[in-house]
MARSEDO-347166 format. One record per residue: residue number from 1; x, y, z of N, C-alpha, C in turn. Coordinates in nm, 3 decimals. Layout:
# residues N
+-----+---------+---------+---------+---------+---------+---------+---------+---------+---------+
!   i !    n.px !    n.py !    n.pz !   ca.px !   ca.py !   ca.pz !    c.px !    c.py !    c.pz !
+-----+---------+---------+---------+---------+---------+---------+---------+---------+---------+
! NUM !       X !       Y !       Z !       X !       Y !       Z !       X !       Y !       Z !
...
+-----+---------+---------+---------+---------+---------+---------+---------+---------+---------+
END
This chain:
# residues 87
+-----+---------+---------+---------+---------+---------+---------+---------+---------+---------+
!   i !    n.px !    n.py !    n.pz !   ca.px !   ca.py !   ca.pz !    c.px !    c.py !    c.pz !
+-----+---------+---------+---------+---------+---------+---------+---------+---------+---------+
!   1 !  13.719 !   6.332 !  -7.105 !  13.643 !   6.375 !  -7.216 !  13.666 !   6.271 !  -7.334 !
!   2 !  13.559 !   6.240 !  -7.395 !  13.570 !   6.135 !  -7.504 !  13.610 !   6.206 !  -7.629 !
!   3 !  13.688 !   6.128 !  -7.714 !  13.727 !   6.185 !  -7.837 !  13.626 !   6.175 !  -7.953 !
!   4 !  13.625 !   6.253 !  -8.042 !  13.544 !   6.253 !  -8.161 !  13.620 !   6.166 !  -8.264 !
!   5 !  13.576 !   6.036 !  -8.279 !  13.639 !   5.950 !  -8.369 !  13.561 !   5.931 !  -8.500 !
!   6 !  13.643 !   5.902 !  -8.603 !  13.582 !   5.883 !  -8.742 !  13.508 !   5.750 !  -8.742 !
!   7 !  13.390 !   5.752 !  -8.803 !  13.305 !   5.637 !  -8.807 !  13.359 !   5.526 !  -8.897 !
!   8 !  13.452 !   5.561 !  -8.983 !  13.509 !   5.465 !  -9.077 !  13.633 !   5.406 !  -9.031 !
!   9 !  13.738 !   5.488 !  -9.003 !  13.871 !   5.447 !  -8.967 !  13.906 !   5.450 !  -8.824 !
!  10 !  13.828 !   5.518 !  -8.744 !  13.851 !   5.531 !  -8.600 !  13.949 !   5.625 !  -8.554 !
!  11 !  14.011 !   5.708 !  -8.648 !  14.112 !   5.807 !  -8.615 !  14.035 !   5.933 !  -8.544 !
!  12 !  14.113 !   6.000 !  -8.457 !  14.053 !   6.115 !  -8.404 !  14.022 !   6.221 !  -8.506 !
!  13 !  13.905 !   6.281 !  -8.514 !  13.869 !   6.375 !  -8.607 !  13.928 !   6.512 !  -8.569 !
!  14 !  13.946 !   6.601 !  -8.668 !  14.005 !   6.731 !  -8.637 !  13.900 !   6.836 !  -8.674 !
!  15 !  13.917 !   6.955 !  -8.621 !  13.827 !   7.064 !  -8.657 !  13.865 !   7.128 !  -8.791 !
!  16 !  13.772 !   7.126 !  -8.876 !  13.800 !   7.188 !  -9.008 !  13.759 !   7.331 !  -9.010 !
!  17 !  13.649 !   7.361 !  -8.936 !  13.597 !   7.503 !  -8.944 !  13.529 !   7.520 !  -8.805 !
!  18 !  13.544 !   7.646 !  -8.753 !  13.479 !   7.676 !  -8.630 !  13.430 !   7.825 !  -8.641 !
!  19 !  13.303 !   7.849 !  -8.592 !  13.250 !   7.987 !  -8.598 !  13.157 !   8.002 !  -8.485 !
!  20 !  13.134 !   8.134 !  -8.461 !  13.028 !   8.166 !  -8.363 !  12.913 !   8.248 !  -8.424 !
!  21 !  12.796 !   8.221 !  -8.375 !  12.675 !   8.282 !  -8.425 !  12.596 !   8.339 !  -8.309 !
!  22 !  12.559 !   8.468 !  -8.327 !  12.473 !   8.532 !  -8.225 !  12.324 !   8.523 !  -8.265 !
!  23 !  12.248 !   8.482 !  -8.168 !  12.106 !   8.470 !  -8.186 !  12.029 !   8.558 !  -8.078 !
!  24 !  11.915 !   8.612 !  -8.111 !  11.843 !   8.683 !  -8.014 !  11.708 !   8.615 !  -7.988 !
!  25 !  11.683 !   8.587 !  -7.855 !  11.559 !   8.519 !  -7.819 !  11.501 !   8.598 !  -7.710 !
!  26 !  11.389 !   8.647 !  -7.720 !  11.324 !   8.723 !  -7.609 !  11.416 !   8.839 !  -7.564 !
!  27 !  11.470 !   8.917 !  -7.662 !  11.553 !   9.030 !  -7.634 !  11.686 !   8.997 !  -7.562 !
!  28 !  11.719 !   8.867 !  -7.552 !  11.849 !   8.824 !  -7.497 !  11.933 !   8.768 !  -7.609 !
!  29 !  12.061 !   8.810 !  -7.602 !  12.158 !   8.769 !  -7.701 !  12.233 !   8.643 !  -7.652 !
!  30 !  12.228 !   8.540 !  -7.725 !  12.304 !   8.414 !  -7.700 !  12.408 !   8.388 !  -7.807 !
!  31 !  12.524 !   8.339 !  -7.774 !  12.629 !   8.306 !  -7.863 !  12.641 !   8.155 !  -7.875 !
!  32 !  12.627 !   8.104 !  -7.996 !  12.637 !   7.960 !  -8.021 !  12.773 !   7.940 !  -8.102 !
!  33 !  12.847 !   7.844 !  -8.052 !  12.969 !   7.804 !  -8.117 !  12.946 !   7.680 !  -8.196 !
!  34 !  12.986 !   7.686 !  -8.321 !  12.975 !   7.571 !  -8.413 !  13.115 !   7.524 !  -8.445 !
!  35 !  13.125 !   7.381 !  -8.461 !  13.250 !   7.324 !  -8.507 !  13.226 !   7.222 !  -8.605 !
!  36 !  13.293 !   7.222 !  -8.719 !  13.273 !   7.114 !  -8.816 !  13.402 !   7.029 !  -8.807 !
!  37 !  13.372 !   6.901 !  -8.776 !  13.484 !   6.801 !  -8.767 !  13.490 !   6.723 !  -8.891 !
!  38 !  13.620 !   6.686 !  -8.929 !  13.642 !   6.601 !  -9.046 !  13.749 !   6.497 !  -9.012 !
!  39 !  13.760 !   6.389 !  -9.086 !  13.865 !   6.299 !  -9.073 !  13.993 !   6.352 !  -9.133 !
!  40 !  14.115 !   6.327 !  -9.075 !  14.232 !   6.389 !  -9.118 !  14.267 !   6.320 !  -9.263 !
!  41 !  14.222 !   6.202 !  -9.279 !  14.245 !   6.125 !  -9.406 !  14.133 !   6.170 !  -9.510 !
!  42 !  14.184 !   6.234 !  -9.614 !  14.085 !   6.288 !  -9.713 !  14.005 !   6.180 !  -9.781 !
!  43 !  14.061 !   6.071 !  -9.821 !  13.991 !   5.965 !  -9.886 !  13.888 !   5.903 !  -9.785 !
!  44 !  13.932 !   5.892 !  -9.670 !  13.825 !   5.840 !  -9.565 !  13.716 !   5.940 !  -9.549 !
!  45 !  13.744 !   6.068 !  -9.544 !  13.637 !   6.170 !  -9.531 !  13.546 !   6.168 !  -9.648 !
!  46 !  13.591 !   6.144 !  -9.770 !  13.505 !   6.123 !  -9.883 !  13.412 !   6.010 !  -9.871 !
!  47 !  13.461 !   5.904 !  -9.809 !  13.376 !   5.782 !  -9.788 !  13.268 !   5.817 !  -9.689 !
!  48 !  13.306 !   5.888 !  -9.580 !  13.215 !   5.921 !  -9.471 !  13.105 !   6.011 !  -9.534 !
!  49 !  13.143 !   6.115 !  -9.606 !  13.045 !   6.202 !  -9.665 !  12.945 !   6.122 !  -9.761 !
!  50 !  12.994 !   6.032 !  -9.837 !  12.914 !   5.955 !  -9.922 !  12.820 !   5.868 !  -9.841 !
!  51 !  12.868 !   5.804 !  -9.735 !  12.790 !   5.723 !  -9.647 !  12.678 !   5.805 !  -9.576 !
!  52 !  12.711 !   5.920 !  -9.531 !  12.616 !   6.009 !  -9.458 !  12.511 !   6.051 !  -9.553 !
!  53 !  12.553 !   6.086 !  -9.673 !  12.451 !   6.128 !  -9.780 !  12.355 !   6.012 !  -9.815 !
!  54 !  12.409 !   5.892 !  -9.820 !  12.331 !   5.775 !  -9.850 !  12.225 !   5.746 !  -9.734 !
!  55 !  12.277 !   5.759 !  -9.613 !  12.186 !   5.740 !  -9.492 !  12.077 !   5.844 !  -9.500 !
!  56 !  12.113 !   5.974 !  -9.531 !  12.020 !   6.083 !  -9.528 !  11.913 !   6.057 !  -9.632 !
!  57 !  11.954 !   6.007 !  -9.754 !  11.860 !   5.984 !  -9.858 !  11.768 !   5.869 !  -9.828 !
!  58 !  11.818 !   5.765 !  -9.752 !  11.734 !   5.653 !  -9.712 !  11.632 !   5.702 !  -9.610 !
!  59 !  11.676 !   5.790 !  -9.512 !  11.583 !   5.854 !  -9.414 !  11.469 !   5.924 !  -9.489 !
!  60 !  11.504 !   6.005 !  -9.588 !  11.405 !   6.080 !  -9.662 !  11.303 !   5.992 !  -9.725 !
!  61 !  11.359 !   5.877 !  -9.792 !  11.272 !   5.792 !  -9.859 !  11.181 !   5.720 !  -9.767 !
!  62 !  11.221 !   5.682 !  -9.648 !  11.143 !   5.619 !  -9.543 !  11.033 !   5.715 !  -9.500 !
!  63 !  11.063 !   5.842 !  -9.484 !  10.969 !   5.943 !  -9.438 !  10.864 !   5.971 !  -9.542 !
!  64 !  10.908 !   5.967 !  -9.668 !  10.806 !   5.986 !  -9.773 !  10.713 !   5.862 !  -9.784 !
!  65 !  10.762 !   5.747 !  -9.768 !  10.678 !   5.625 !  -9.771 !  10.584 !   5.630 !  -9.650 !
!  66 !  10.629 !   5.675 !  -9.539 !  10.540 !   5.684 !  -9.414 !  10.426 !   5.787 !  -9.439 !
!  67 !  10.469 !   5.899 !  -9.500 !  10.360 !   6.001 !  -9.531 !  10.257 !   5.950 !  -9.631 !
!  68 !  10.297 !   5.874 !  -9.729 !  10.210 !   5.814 !  -9.830 !  10.118 !   5.716 !  -9.768 !
!  69 !  10.177 !   5.630 !  -9.669 !  10.087 !   5.535 !  -9.592 !   9.975 !   5.611 !  -9.513 !
!  70 !  10.022 !   5.708 !  -9.447 !   9.929 !   5.790 !  -9.368 !   9.815 !   5.847 !  -9.447 !
!  71 !   9.847 !   5.908 !  -9.562 !   9.753 !   5.965 !  -9.652 !   9.657 !   5.863 !  -9.705 !
!  72 !   9.709 !   5.738 !  -9.739 !   9.622 !   5.635 !  -9.792 !   9.528 !   5.589 !  -9.682 !
!  73 !   9.583 !   5.573 !  -9.565 !   9.500 !   5.525 !  -9.441 !   9.384 !   5.627 !  -9.421 !
!  74 !   9.420 !   5.758 !  -9.423 !   9.315 !   5.859 !  -9.395 !   9.208 !   5.850 !  -9.505 !
!  75 !   9.254 !   5.831 !  -9.637 !   9.155 !   5.825 !  -9.751 !   9.068 !   5.706 !  -9.728 !
!  76 !   9.121 !   5.591 !  -9.693 !   9.041 !   5.471 !  -9.661 !   8.945 !   5.490 !  -9.551 !
!  77 !   8.983 !   5.561 !  -9.441 !   8.893 !   5.589 !  -9.337 !   8.774 !   5.679 !  -9.384 !
!  78 !   8.806 !   5.777 !  -9.460 !   8.699 !   5.861 !  -9.515 !   8.599 !   5.783 !  -9.595 !
!  79 !   8.659 !   5.697 !  -9.686 !   8.577 !   5.618 !  -9.768 !   8.485 !   5.527 !  -9.688 !
!  80 !   8.536 !   5.468 !  -9.573 !   8.452 !   5.379 !  -9.489 !   8.342 !   5.456 !  -9.431 !
!  81 !   8.371 !   5.573 !  -9.375 !   8.273 !   5.661 !  -9.316 !   8.162 !   5.696 !  -9.415 !
!  82 !   8.199 !   5.736 !  -9.543 !   8.104 !   5.767 !  -9.638 !   8.020 !   5.649 !  -9.671 !
!  83 !   8.076 !   5.537 !  -9.674 !   8.001 !   5.408 !  -9.713 !   7.894 !   5.383 !  -9.605 !
!  84 !   7.934 !   5.405 !  -9.474 !   7.842 !   5.381 !  -9.359 !   7.728 !   5.483 !  -9.369 !
!  85 !   7.763 !   5.608 !  -9.404 !   7.661 !   5.712 !  -9.403 !   7.558 !   5.694 !  -9.513 !
!  86 !   7.596 !   5.630 !  -9.623 !   7.499 !   5.606 !  -9.738 !   7.398 !   5.493 !  -9.701 !
!  87 !   7.429 !   5.407 !  -9.607 !   7.337 !   5.296 !  -9.573 !   7.202 !   5.341 !  -9.528 !
+-----+---------+---------+---------+---------+---------+---------+---------+---------+---------+
END
């Protein structure tokens, strides 16, 4: 079994919180186990959380830019179709 290592310092991460959740799908009950892992070094964990937040913000920014490009492309395509129809 591979160890869950910290992305910053490489130390094995520890379980900070564990819980079970019951969900019902098609009248069947399933139990899902969740585990939240953290680095044992608190300063390193702060760095990891900051880095993950930064990556998440960057991903959101890229997604918003992609959506804006798609909207602009669709607008241009409609404008081209309208211009051809007017001829």
